[in-house]
Backbone as CSV, one residue per row, in Angstrom:
resi,resn,N_x,N_y,N_z,CA_x,CA_y,CA_z,C_x,C_y,C_z
1,MET,0.859,-1.182,0.000,0.000,0.000,0.000,0.898,1.234,0.000
2,THR,0.473,2.199,-0.785,1.270,3.443,-0.904,0.404,4.617,-0.503
3,LEU,0.974,5.488,0.388,0.242,6.663,0.877,1.018,7.901,0.489
4,LEU,0.360,8.828,-0.183,0.988,10.072,-0.646,0.380,11.227,0.103
5,LYS,1.257,11.958,0.774,0.808,13.111,1.557,1.468,14.363,1.026
6,MET,0.710,15.441,0.882,1.243,16.731,0.413,0.779,17.822,1.354
7,SER,1.557,18.826,1.508,1.188,19.965,2.358,0.070,20.729,1.693
8,SER,-0.920,21.156,2.515,-2.046,21.900,1.975,-1.689,23.335,1.662
9,ASN,-0.608,23.829,2.228,-0.185,25.224,2.001,0.840,25.246,0.877
10,ILE,0.452,25.874,-0.237,1.358,25.848,-1.396,2.545,26.762,-1.191
11,TYR,2.509,27.661,-0.167,3.629,28.556,0.079,4.634,27.955,1.012
12,GLU,4.298,26.816,1.612,5.276,26.118,2.430,6.064,25.178,1.543
13,GLU,7.140,24.709,2.074,7.918,23.734,1.337,7.102,22.448,1.282
14,PRO,6.695,22.030,0.111,5.837,20.840,0.008,6.596,19.615,0.425
15,THR,5.872,18.705,1.063,6.453,17.458,1.538,5.728,16.290,0.876
16,CYS,6.498,15.466,0.259,5.921,14.262,-0.341,6.248,13.108,0.585
17,SER,5.265,12.671,1.339,5.480,11.608,2.320,4.872,10.319,1.775
18,LEU,5.687,9.348,1.604,5.265,8.086,1.021,5.404,6.971,2.054
19,THR,4.339,6.202,2.218,4.426,4.990,3.031,4.383,3.804,2.096
20,VAL,5.470,3.093,2.075,5.629,2.012,1.094,5.598,0.682,1.835
21,SER,4.757,-0.222,1.361,4.703,-1.581,1.923,4.844,-2.564,0.796
22,TYR,5.701,-3.454,0.942,5.848,-4.501,-0.061,6.351,-5.750,0.624
23,GLY,6.104,-6.893,0.032,6.476,-8.174,0.615,7.850,-8.600,0.185
24,GLU,8.530,-9.191,1.064,9.894,-9.645,0.773,10.049,-11.045,1.342
25,GLY,10.430,-11.910,0.513,10.571,-13.292,0.975,11.809,-13.466,1.796
26,VAL,11.675,-14.129,2.951,12.819,-14.368,3.815,12.830,-15.845,4.201
27,GLN,13.954,-16.537,4.041,14.078,-17.958,4.388,14.532,-18.062,5.813
28,LYS,13.688,-18.731,6.632,14.049,-18.873,8.042,13.605,-20.250,8.523
29,ASP,14.586,-21.034,9.031,14.353,-22.373,9.569,13.707,-23.278,8.547
30,GLY,14.052,-23.087,7.245,13.555,-23.945,6.200,12.168,-23.645,5.769
31,ALA,11.503,-22.629,6.308,10.129,-22.297,5.934,10.079,-20.910,5.398
32,GLU,9.214,-20.699,4.450,9.063,-19.383,3.861,8.036,-18.589,4.649
33,ARG,8.352,-17.408,4.911,7.427,-16.539,5.627,7.487,-15.158,5.002
34,ALA,6.321,-14.641,4.690,6.248,-13.302,4.103,6.262,-12.274,5.210
35,GLU,7.101,-11.379,5.055,7.235,-10.331,6.081,6.950,-8.985,5.429
36,SER,6.087,-8.245,6.046,5.721,-6.926,5.512,6.690,-5.884,6.049
37,VAL,7.276,-5.183,5.139,8.243,-4.117,5.498,7.639,-2.791,5.104
38,GLU,7.588,-1.921,6.033,7.017,-0.589,5.764,8.104,0.474,5.851
39,ARG,8.160,1.245,4.843,9.163,2.338,4.797,8.441,3.655,4.523
40,VAL,8.936,4.689,5.094,8.379,6.020,4.897,9.445,6.900,4.265
41,VAL,9.133,7.474,3.201,10.072,8.336,2.467,9.494,9.742,2.432
42,VAL,10.260,10.668,2.834,9.853,12.082,2.817,10.649,12.793,1.742
43,ILE,9.984,13.421,0.839,10.655,14.077,-0.317,10.223,15.535,-0.354
44,TYR,11.202,16.400,-0.607,10.959,17.845,-0.704,11.180,18.284,-2.136
45,GLU,10.210,18.926,-2.651,10.340,19.465,-3.998,9.910,20.923,-3.972
46,SER,10.016,21.575,-5.085,9.652,22.993,-5.160,8.148,23.154,-5.014
47,ALA,7.718,24.371,-4.638,6.331,24.618,-4.275,5.378,24.553,-5.443
48,ASP,5.866,24.629,-6.659,4.956,24.671,-7.798,4.712,23.310,-8.417
49,ILE,5.051,22.222,-7.718,4.856,20.875,-8.258,3.582,20.281,-7.618
50,SER,2.660,19.791,-8.404,1.408,19.217,-7.883,1.591,17.728,-7.590
51,THR,0.585,17.158,-6.882,0.673,15.751,-6.477,0.604,14.816,-7.661
52,GLN,0.039,15.249,-8.760,-0.091,14.363,-9.905,1.226,14.188,-10.647
53,ASP,2.250,14.987,-10.258,3.517,14.933,-10.989,4.469,13.912,-10.418
54,TYR,4.125,13.291,-9.302,5.091,12.426,-8.632,4.940,10.981,-9.070
55,LEU,6.052,10.313,-9.174,6.104,8.886,-9.437,6.937,8.245,-8.356
56,LEU,6.669,7.064,-8.051,7.385,6.346,-7.003,8.250,5.283,-7.634
57,THR,9.504,5.297,-7.226,10.427,4.269,-7.698,10.458,3.134,-6.703
58,ARG,11.150,2.069,-7.092,11.248,0.904,-6.202,11.980,1.254,-4.932
59,ASP,12.918,2.152,-5.037,13.711,2.515,-3.850,13.024,3.574,-3.006
60,GLY,11.810,3.949,-3.346,11.076,4.915,-2.542,11.419,6.348,-2.851
61,VAL,11.904,6.621,-4.056,12.260,7.996,-4.432,11.121,8.593,-5.212
62,CYS,10.681,9.766,-4.812,9.579,10.450,-5.468,10.127,11.376,-6.527
63,LEU,9.829,11.109,-7.777,10.354,11.912,-8.884,9.209,12.529,-9.659
64,SER,9.550,13.534,-10.455,8.560,14.181,-11.303,9.045,14.144,-12.738
65,PRO,8.562,13.206,-13.526,9.014,13.163,-14.922,8.524,14.339,-15.728
66,ALA,7.393,14.914,-15.314,6.884,16.049,-16.083,7.688,17.298,-15.841
67,ARG,8.176,17.435,-14.601,8.956,18.632,-14.245,10.262,18.210,-13.613
68,SER,11.067,17.601,-14.366,12.392,17.210,-13.868,13.241,18.441,-13.661
69,PRO,14.198,18.365,-12.750,15.032,19.564,-12.461,15.690,20.069,-13.725
70,LYS,15.600,21.421,-13.901,16.193,22.035,-15.081,17.695,22.226,-14.873
71,ARG,18.414,21.842,-15.888,19.863,22.052,-15.831,20.197,23.459,-16.305
72,PRO,21.138,24.087,-15.656,21.537,25.447,-16.112,22.160,25.374,-17.496
73,PRO,21.974,26.411,-18.266,22.567,26.415,-19.616,24.075,26.313,-19.506
74,PRO,24.671,25.617,-20.455,26.136,25.469,-20.404,26.811,26.826,-20.460
75,ALA,27.838,26.943,-19.662,28.585,28.205,-19.630,29.277,28.442,-20.964
76,VAL,29.266,29.709,-21.342,29.924,30.073,-22.597,31.433,29.965,-22.403
77,GLN,32.041,29.121,-23.173,33.480,28.924,-23.048,34.220,29.967,-23.876
78,LYS,35.054,30.693,-23.185,35.848,31.722,-23.849,37.204,31.146,-24.231
79,ASN,37.646,31.527,-25.406,38.946,31.069,-25.896,40.003,32.120,-25.574
80,PRO,40.860,31.884,-24.574,41.867,32.907,-24.219,42.868,33.140,-25.326
81,LEU,43.147,32.123,-26.145,44.109,32.299,-27.227,43.618,33.300,-28.255
82,LYS,42.305,33.328,-28.480,41.754,34.284,-29.435,41.937,35.718,-28.945
83,ALA,41.702,35.928,-27.640,41.900,37.280,-27.082,43.362,37.694,-27.160
84,VAL,44.251,36.761,-26.842,45.691,37.069,-26.921,46.090,37.397,-28.348
85,SER,45.544,36.647,-29.294,45.866,36.898,-30.701,45.417,38.285,-31.131
86,LEU,44.221,38.680,-30.692,43.735,40.016,-31.030,44.613,41.103,-30.441
87,ILE,45.041,40.897,-29.198,45.913,41.892,-28.556,47.249,41.992,-29.283
88,LEU,47.813,40.823,-29.639,49.093,40.827,-30.363,48.953,41.497,-31.725
89,ALA,47.838,41.252,-32.390,47.620,41.894,-33.690,47.538,43.406,-33.551
90,LEU,46.836,43.860,-32.499,46.735,45.295,-32.257,48.100,45.897,-31.950
91,LEU,48.897,45.192,-31.146,50.240,45.684,-30.833,51.115,45.755,-32.074
92,CYS,50.971,44.772,-32.951,51.741,44.792,-34.201,51.370,45.999,-35.053
93,VAL,50.072,46.280,-35.122,49.623,47.444,-35.892,50.200,48.733,-35.313
94,LEU,50.134,48.854,-33.981,50.680,50.048,-33.335,52.178,50.151,-33.552
95,LEU,52.884,49.009,-33.501,54.333,49.017,-33.707,54.686,49.468,-35.117
96,VAL,53.959,48.939,-36.087,54.204,49.352,-37.471,53.954,50.848,-37.654
97,ALA,52.874,51.333,-37.029,52.567,52.765,-37.128,53.663,53.598,-36.480
98,ALA,54.161,53.146,-35.312,55.218,53.892,-34.628,56.495,53.912,-35.443
99,VAL,56.855,52.763,-36.027,58.070,52.700,-36.860,57.935,53.617,-38.066
100,THR,56.766,53.644,-38.654,56.536,54.512,-39.811,56.694,55.982,-39.440
101,VAL,56.103,56.368,-38.301,56.196,57.765,-37.858,57.640,58.138,-37.549
102,LEU,58.353,57.245,-36.842,59.750,57.522,-36.509,60.621,57.625,-37.758
103,SER,60.343,56.785,-38.743,61.104,56.853,-39.988,60.891,58.191,-40.690
104,LYS,59.638,58.631,-40.704,59.347,59.927,-41.325,60.028,61.062,-40.570
105,LEU,59.996,60.991,-39.228,60.647,62.029,-38.431,62.150,62.026,-38.654
106,TYR,62.726,60.824,-38.763,64.174,60.735,-39.008,64.543,61.338,-40.362
107,GLU,63.748,61.001,-41.387,64.008,61.567,-42.709,63.864,63.089,-42.693
108,LEU,62.851,63.556,-41.975,62.643,65.005,-41.879,63.790,65.676,-41.149
109,ASN,64.274,65.019,-40.066,65.391,65.568,-39.306,66.657,65.623,-40.151
110,MET,66.907,64.553,-40.922,68.082,64.534,-41.786,67.991,65.609,-42.864
111,THR,66.782,65.830,-43.366,66.595,66.881,-44.372,66.900,68.249,-43.784
112,TYR,66.363,68.487,-42.578,66.627,69.770,-41.927,68.104,69.932,-41.597
113,LYS,68.735,68.811,-41.164,70.150,68.878,-40.819,70.995,69.217,-42.032
114,THR,70.694,68.556,-43.151,71.431,68.846,-44.384,71.215,70.285,-44.819
115,SER,69.958,70.725,-44.732,69.659,72.112,-45.119,70.380,73.095,-44.213
116,TYR,70.420,72.774,-42.903,71.100,73.668,-41.960,72.591,73.726,-42.249
117,GLU,73.199,72.567,-42.540,74.632,72.555,-42.842,74.929,73.340,-44.108
118,GLU,74.088,73.153,-45.110,74.288,73.908,-46.347,74.102,75.406,-46.119
119,LEU,73.086,75.752,-45.310,72.849,77.159,-45.015,74.007,77.760,-44.223
120,SER,74.524,76.986,-43.249,75.664,77.476,-42.464,76.890,77.681,-43.338
121,LYS,77.097,76.738,-44.247,78.244,76.860,-45.150,78.102,78.070,-46.062
122,SER,76.876,78.263,-46.566,76.636,79.422,-47.429,76.822,80.723,-46.656
123,TYR,76.319,80.729,-45.399,76.475,81.929,-44.585,77.949,82.223,-44.300
124,LYS,78.695,81.148,-44.030,80.122,81.320,-43.757,80.846,81.874,-44.980
125,ASN,80.509,81.332,-46.139,81.144,81.831,-47.356,80.754,83.277,-47.628
126,LEU,79.474,83.579,-47.404,79.022,84.954,-47.589,79.648,85.875,-46.560
127,ASN,79.773,85.372,-45.343,80.352,86.154,-44.262,81.801,86.525,-44.577
128,ASN,82.545,85.546,-45.050,83.952,85.795,-45.352,84.144,86.574,-46.646
129,SER,83.091,86.631,-47.469,83.230,87.365,-48.722,83.352,88.859,-48.495
130,PHE,82.955,89.330,-47.296,83.143,90.742,-46.991,84.613,91.073,-46.751
131,CYS,85.383,90.062,-46.451,86.807,90.260,-46.226,87.562,90.024,-47.534
132,LEU,88.846,90.166,-47.469,89.680,89.846,-48.615,89.787,88.327,-48.691
133,SER,88.973,87.724,-49.514,88.842,86.267,-49.516,90.024,85.609,-50.221
134,GLU,91.196,85.994,-49.825,92.383,85.385,-50.401,92.877,84.277,-49.474
135,THR,93.189,83.144,-50.046,93.775,82.051,-49.301,95.070,81.680,-50.016
136,THR,96.144,82.049,-49.420,97.448,81.803,-50.024,98.258,80.908,-49.104
137,SER,99.476,80.686,-49.490,100.364,79.866,-48.673,100.850,80.599,-47.435
138,THR,100.572,81.882,-47.363,101.034,82.671,-46.220,99.947,82.932,-45.184
139,GLY,98.694,82.636,-45.503,97.634,82.848,-44.520,96.271,82.977,-45.158
140,PHE,95.242,83.335,-44.357,93.877,83.452,-44.854,93.110,84.435,-43.983
141,TRP,91.963,84.920,-44.515,91.115,85.867,-43.819,89.857,85.168,-43.298
142,ARG,89.405,85.665,-42.149,88.133,85.227,-41.583,87.408,86.443,-41.031
143,ARG,86.068,86.351,-41.041,85.281,87.467,-40.543,84.703,87.149,-39.184
144,PHE,84.679,88.183,-38.307,83.957,88.107,-37.034,83.320,89.466,-36.800
145,ARG,81.972,89.464,-36.776,81.211,90.703,-36.609,81.626,91.716,-37.678
146,CYS,82.140,92.855,-37.284,82.409,93.918,-38.263,83.878,94.027,-38.630
147,SER,84.631,92.990,-38.393,86.062,93.031,-38.699,86.480,91.776,-39.443
148,CYS,87.571,91.888,-40.187,88.190,90.760,-40.862,89.529,90.470,-40.194
149,TYR,89.849,89.186,-40.066,91.065,88.771,-39.356,91.906,87.886,-40.276
150,TYR,93.187,88.174,-40.275,94.123,87.418,-41.092,95.116,86.719,-40.171
151,ARG,95.203,85.401,-40.313,96.196,84.648,-39.546,97.249,84.103,-40.505
152,SER,98.469,84.396,-40.185,99.556,83.986,-41.075,99.955,82.549,-40.815
153,THR,100.646,81.981,-41.784,101.269,80.672,-41.612,102.789,80.798,-41.532
154,GLU,103.307,81.982,-41.804,104.739,82.243,-41.680,105.071,82.691,-40.260
155,MET,106.336,82.783,-39.973,106.795,83.241,-38.660,107.775,84.389,-38.856
156,ARG,107.506,85.509,-38.131,108.349,86.701,-38.209,108.438,87.341,-36.833
157,SER,109.262,88.383,-36.752,109.334,89.149,-35.504,108.068,89.991,-35.362
158,TRP,107.928,90.595,-34.169,106.721,91.406,-33.937,106.679,92.586,-34.893
159,SER,107.795,93.276,-35.078,107.828,94.458,-35.958,107.566,94.069,-37.402
160,GLU,108.137,92.963,-37.866,107.902,92.513,-39.239,106.450,92.064,-39.425
161,SER,105.892,91.474,-38.389,104.500,91.033,-38.467,103.567,92.232,-38.586
162,ARG,103.845,93.261,-37.819,102.994,94.448,-37.892,103.120,95.119,-39.254
163,ALA,104.307,95.140,-39.787,104.500,95.740,-41.112,103.697,94.985,-42.172
164,ASP,103.621,93.670,-42.072,102.826,92.886,-43.028,101.354,93.230,-42.909
165,CYS,100.873,93.396,-41.675,99.462,93.769,-41.490,99.174,95.127,-42.119
166,VAL,100.092,96.067,-41.920,99.874,97.405,-42.476,99.844,97.337,-43.998
167,ASN,100.693,96.515,-44.584,100.688,96.362,-46.043,99.369,95.777,-46.540
168,ARG,98.659,95.087,-45.708,97.362,94.495,-46.080,96.194,95.416,-45.731
169,GLY,96.499,96.630,-45.322,95.451,97.569,-44.942,94.886,97.278,-43.566
170,ALA,95.663,96.635,-42.707,95.192,96.244,-41.379,96.256,96.594,-40.343
171,ASP,96.125,96.047,-39.150,97.123,96.179,-38.084,97.020,94.927,-37.211
172,LEU,97.979,94.769,-36.330,97.902,93.635,-35.418,96.612,93.712,-34.591
173,VAL,96.048,92.561,-34.270,94.721,92.490,-33.692,94.655,93.147,-32.326
174,ILE,93.524,93.809,-32.063,93.209,94.404,-30.768,92.007,93.650,-30.202
175,ILE,92.131,93.142,-28.981,91.070,92.330,-28.361,90.239,93.226,-27.445
176,ASN,88.969,93.403,-27.790,88.099,94.303,-27.029,86.999,93.597,-26.256
177,SER,86.825,92.279,-26.429,85.727,91.585,-25.752,86.082,90.111,-25.565
178,LYS,85.336,89.487,-24.660,85.529,88.057,-24.423,85.122,87.248,-25.657
179,GLU,84.093,87.685,-26.350,83.652,86.983,-27.548,84.715,87.032,-28.635
180,GLU,85.337,88.186,-28.785,86.416,88.299,-29.774,87.606,87.431,-29.383
181,HIS,87.889,87.374,-28.087,88.980,86.523,-27.604,88.700,85.060,-27.906
182,ASP,87.462,84.624,-27.699,87.103,83.241,-27.993,87.225,82.944,-29.486
183,PHE,86.846,83.911,-30.308,87.007,83.734,-31.756,88.474,83.571,-32.123
184,LEU,89.344,84.340,-31.516,90.774,84.248,-31.815,91.368,82.924,-31.334
185,CYS,90.806,82.360,-30.268,91.278,81.055,-29.802,91.029,79.984,-30.862
186,ASP,89.876,80.068,-31.537,89.588,79.128,-32.619,90.437,79.419,-33.850
187,LEU,90.658,80.679,-34.105,91.444,81.057,-35.269,92.913,80.681,-35.107
188,ASN,93.418,80.827,-33.910,94.837,80.575,-33.627,95.036,79.122,-33.194
189,GLU,94.849,78.210,-34.123,94.845,76.783,-33.807,96.212,76.125,-33.937
190,ARG,97.206,76.858,-34.379,98.514,76.240,-34.636,99.620,76.738,-33.723
191,GLY,99.287,77.472,-32.683,100.345,77.894,-31.764,100.339,79.385,-31.500
192,ALA,101.479,79.896,-31.017,101.588,81.283,-30.584,101.555,82.250,-31.775
193,SER,100.870,83.388,-31.563,100.761,84.419,-32.603,100.867,85.800,-31.956
194,TRP,101.562,86.700,-32.655,101.660,88.075,-32.166,100.307,88.770,-32.215
195,ILE,100.062,89.633,-31.224,98.891,90.506,-31.228,99.371,91.946,-31.055
196,GLY,98.468,92.888,-31.147,98.848,94.305,-31.152,98.961,94.936,-29.782
197,LEU,99.584,94.245,-28.821,99.771,94.781,-27.469,101.268,94.886,-27.194
198,LEU,101.697,96.075,-26.730,103.111,96.317,-26.471,103.279,97.270,-25.293
199,SER,104.497,97.334,-24.776,104.793,98.247,-23.668,105.157,99.621,-24.234
200,VAL,104.604,100.676,-23.598,104.826,102.050,-24.033,105.273,102.859,-22.823
201,ARG,106.302,103.710,-23.036,106.801,104.546,-21.947,105.750,105.579,-21.576
202,MET,105.548,105.775,-20.272,104.488,106.648,-19.811,104.795,108.111,-20.099
203,ASP,106.057,108.582,-19.869,106.464,109.936,-20.218,107.978,109.931,-20.448
204,ASN,108.488,111.044,-20.851,109.909,111.128,-21.187,110.797,111.336,-19.972
205,PHE,110.227,111.548,-18.818,111.025,111.869,-17.640,111.134,110.704,-16.655
206,ARG,110.260,109.728,-16.773,110.304,108.582,-15.864,110.465,107.288,-16.661
207,ASN,111.196,106.388,-16.104,111.412,105.102,-16.757,110.315,104.123,-16.327
208,GLU,109.088,104.470,-16.679,107.920,103.662,-16.356,107.182,103.335,-17.637
209,TRP,106.651,102.105,-17.639,106.038,101.605,-18.856,104.623,101.105,-18.551
210,GLU,103.828,101.111,-19.579,102.455,100.615,-19.450,102.047,99.896,-20.730
211,TRP,100.989,99.064,-20.602,100.512,98.319,-21.753,99.551,99.174,-22.576
212,LYS,99.782,99.138,-23.889,98.922,99.862,-24.822,98.693,99.007,-26.064
213,TRP,97.520,99.186,-26.637,97.280,98.585,-27.938,97.943,99.440,-29.025
214,VAL,98.016,98.876,-30.225,98.691,99.600,-31.302,97.967,100.889,-31.678
215,ASP,96.687,101.044,-31.316,95.968,102.294,-31.559,96.076,103.250,-30.376
216,ARG,96.977,102.915,-29.427,97.264,103.721,-28.238,96.141,103.692,-27.194
217,SER,95.217,102.789,-27.325,94.157,102.648,-26.320,94.642,101.743,-25.193
218,THR,94.075,101.964,-23.994,94.440,101.156,-22.824,93.605,99.877,-22.809
219,PRO,94.254,98.752,-22.616,93.495,97.483,-22.626,92.545,97.382,-21.440
220,LYS,91.342,96.880,-21.714,90.348,96.665,-20.667,90.302,95.194,-20.246
221,LEU,90.638,94.307,-21.144,90.638,92.879,-20.864,92.008,92.303,-21.200
222,LEU,92.585,91.593,-20.224,93.872,90.937,-20.442,93.758,89.491,-19.976
223,PHE,94.249,88.578,-20.758,94.122,87.144,-20.490,95.517,86.542,-20.324
224,TRP,96.170,86.906,-19.237,97.537,86.474,-19.020,97.600,84.985,-18.683
225,ASP,98.690,84.370,-19.109,98.938,82.985,-18.776,99.432,82.898,-17.334
226,LYS,99.461,81.710,-16.776,99.910,81.522,-15.402,101.422,81.715,-15.290
227,ASP,101.810,82.183,-14.108,103.240,82.341,-13.777,103.969,83.227,-14.782
228,ILE,103.290,84.268,-15.257,103.889,85.215,-16.198,104.058,86.558,-15.505
229,ASN,105.218,87.193,-15.691,105.443,88.540,-15.191,104.661,89.506,-16.064
230,VAL,103.618,90.071,-15.508,102.729,90.927,-16.296,103.159,92.386,-16.281
231,GLU,104.243,92.717,-15.598,104.709,94.104,-15.557,105.406,94.442,-16.868
232,PRO,104.982,95.496,-17.517,105.609,95.857,-18.798,107.006,96.440,-18.585
233,VAL,107.907,96.059,-19.463,109.272,96.601,-19.462,109.584,97.083,-20.873
234,GLU,110.703,97.745,-21.006,111.073,98.306,-22.306,111.216,97.185,-23.346
235,GLY,110.540,97.382,-24.459,110.638,96.437,-25.575,109.730,95.227,-25.475
236,SER,108.848,95.182,-24.482,107.975,94.012,-24.328,106.889,94.007,-25.402
237,LYS,106.712,92.840,-25.992,105.635,92.612,-26.967,104.831,91.396,-26.490
238,VAL,103.559,91.340,-26.878,102.659,90.305,-26.351,102.208,89.383,-27.485
239,TYR,102.091,88.114,-27.161,101.548,87.110,-28.084,100.585,86.217,-27.302
240,ILE,99.739,85.532,-28.005,98.808,84.587,-27.378,99.166,83.172,-27.832
241,ASN,98.982,82.230,-26.898,99.248,80.838,-27.242,98.000,80.189,-27.838
242,GLN,98.054,78.895,-28.054,96.953,78.195,-28.703,95.685,78.229,-27.872
243,GLY,95.817,78.355,-26.565,94.650,78.449,-25.698,94.157,79.861,-25.474
244,GLY,94.791,80.848,-26.139,94.365,82.243,-26.015,94.966,82.981,-24.840
245,ARG,95.925,82.380,-24.128,96.573,83.042,-22.990,97.739,83.910,-23.455
246,MET,97.909,85.051,-22.778,98.905,86.043,-23.180,100.235,85.831,-22.463
247,SER,101.282,86.067,-23.190,102.641,86.079,-22.639,103.392,87.238,-23.272
248,GLN,104.475,87.668,-22.634,105.258,88.785,-23.165,106.710,88.360,-23.400
249,THR,107.329,89.001,-24.365,108.734,88.780,-24.678,109.232,89.988,-25.468
250,ASN,110.551,90.098,-25.620,111.103,91.205,-26.396,111.895,90.709,-27.608
251,ASN,111.743,89.433,-27.961,112.421,88.909,-29.149,111.704,87.659,-29.633
252,GLY,112.245,87.049,-30.672,111.675,85.809,-31.188,110.803,86.018,-32.417
253,SER,110.510,84.920,-33.091,109.672,84.927,-34.299,108.450,84.064,-34.049
254,ARG,107.321,84.569,-34.488,106.053,83.851,-34.328,105.106,84.196,-35.473
255,ARG,104.007,83.475,-35.529,102.962,83.848,-36.476,102.276,85.109,-35.956
256,TRP,101.350,85.654,-36.705,100.677,86.870,-36.281,99.242,86.896,-36.774
257,ILE,98.447,87.765,-36.160,97.041,87.926,-36.518,96.777,89.400,-36.796
258,CYS,96.271,89.673,-37.998,95.919,91.039,-38.373,94.416,91.247,-38.246
259,GLU,94.033,92.496,-38.086,92.612,92.859,-38.005,92.376,94.125,-38.793
260,LYS,91.232,94.144,-39.510,90.844,95.352,-40.255,89.333,95.434,-40.295
261,PRO,88.786,96.648,-40.326,87.334,96.778,-40.458,86.887,96.261,-41.825
262,ILE,85.606,95.837,-41.884,85.064,95.329,-43.140,85.019,96.445,-44.166
263,ASN,85.492,96.132,-45.371,85.467,97.088,-46.447,84.069,97.113,-47.041
264,ARG,83.332,98.182,-46.849,81.965,98.300,-47.311,81.866,99.018,-48.670
265,ASP,82.973,99.334,-49.252,82.943,100.006,-50.557,82.568,99.048,-51.678
């Protein structure tokens, strides 16, 4: 005999209570005797299942073939390799774009650099064209601001050097600024050169001397070398070394640097 009980309240958890009786043969003392076994099975299902939906199995399990438990939909499987491939493809595109942009910038930079070098060369040639653009075995002219400078390749005494400058319409160089001094340091790349600074007697009654430029002006800037006696004496002449430092002597042969204003005629 089977008894099915359901809760009358549909809002409560429904209970399927089954009382199952069935006969089971048991051999005892050589005689067969039927023994009634009663089992009670309590089953809980969802509240929306009616009593007509239940079936009883041999093991006392109450099932509902009409409303079997619904399985959740299979999870969407994502392919991580596909996402990685997309990211790598995007990175490749960005890399190609970056290389292209850098190549264009490099070409543009090289173009500007070449143009700048050509422009600088043209400016230098134009700049020096204001001077006597002669380049001989004895020296050459260079321009700085409003003056032209000639550096010799020969070596002479201070007096002979000044005479050569005068023959060229110039005189030994006079240094009036730090910028001009720096220019002469670049110009005087091969060693010591005479400049237009010499000792001049202060008056005819005292044996005192002072430094003067060849135009008789008093020097405002002096760039003496280390451990040099800077006191002027009779016959002292000044030259600059390759680093632009000044020294004095009263003899010897050296190269020289001439200076003249730009000829605007």
